[in-house]
N, C-alpha and C positions, 0 to 999 in steps of 0.2 A: 746484443739479441736480450739482455734482461733488462738495459735503459729503455730498448724500444716499445717492451711490452710497458712497464712502469710508465713512460711516456703517456703511450695512448691510454692506458687507465685511470692516470690522472688528470692525463689538459685535454683528452679526446672525452674522457668519460664514456669511456667505455673499451671493449676487448678488438683481437685483429679478427675474432670468431663471427661470420655472418647472423650466428642469434642474437648475440650484444656487439653489434657494433658502434663504434663510436657516433658520440651527436657532435663533435667538431673533427675542425683539419688539422691535424697536427703537423705542426712547420717547424716547429723550434726544436731545442737538445738532438737527440742522434738524427731525426730529420731534416735538421738545416743542411747536415751531411749530405746525407743521400736518402733516396724516397723510401728504399726499404731495406732498414738496418735489421730488421729482424732476421730477414734471410738472408743478409751478409755473414749473419754472426749465427746463423745454422749453418748455412755453407761451410762457414771456416772451421765450425764443430765438426765435420764429416768430414773435412780434410786430416784436420786433426788425430780424431778416433780410428779410420782406418788407415793413418799411419801408427798411429799406437801398435793398434790389434796385428796387425800385419806388416807390413812395410808402405814407401813412399808412393809408388805403382795403385795401390789398394786405396790408397788417402786420395791421391788424383782423380781415380774413376768413380768415389765416390763424392766427390767435389762437384764435377763434372755433372754427374745425372742428379745429386742435388738441386744444381744452379739449375739444371735445363725442364727440371717439374716446376720447380720453383718460377722459374720466367714464365713458362707457358701458363699456368695460373694468373702472375699479376699481370701479364700482356690481356690473356682470355677474357680475366673475369672480375680481378681486383681492378683494374684500371679503369674497366667500363663503368664498374658500378660506383667508382667515385666520383668517376665525371658526372652520374646523372645525379647522385647527391651532393655536390662541392662545385657545379659547374664552373665558371670562370675561372673563381679560386682555386680550384684544381688544375686547371690547365694550365694557370699563372706557375704554377707550383713547379709543375709538369717540366715546363720551356725551361724554368734556373736553375733546377737539382738534379743531379745524376742520378738514374737507376739504381747502379750495387756502387762502382766505387766512392768514398769519401770523396765531395770539393774541400780542403782543409783549411785553403784562402781563398775569398773572393778575388775576383780577373782586376779589382781595384788596388790589394793588395800585392799579386804576382808582380803589377807592373813598375812599382815604387822599386 
């Protein structure tokens, strides 16, 4: 989560907040592995916190709730806004980078 925020601030010259959006589309660092590393980090935090404070079931419930709300925001608001701002560059990024689960190796490296 922190790596994603720092990447947006330095390379994107902005933040994830709509009032100070990034000027550049960030596709390197954690954004090379998945399109939403901040959301992934937040969801893992919810899982950990819920498990630590109560039990695994609470952690899983927190994870599901966090992922559901995050996914809805990403699909209904964030992706539309990024398509408007970055057009074909963002469309290409959408096709090549997974939403949440990190892509650890390129398909070329997996075949070898």
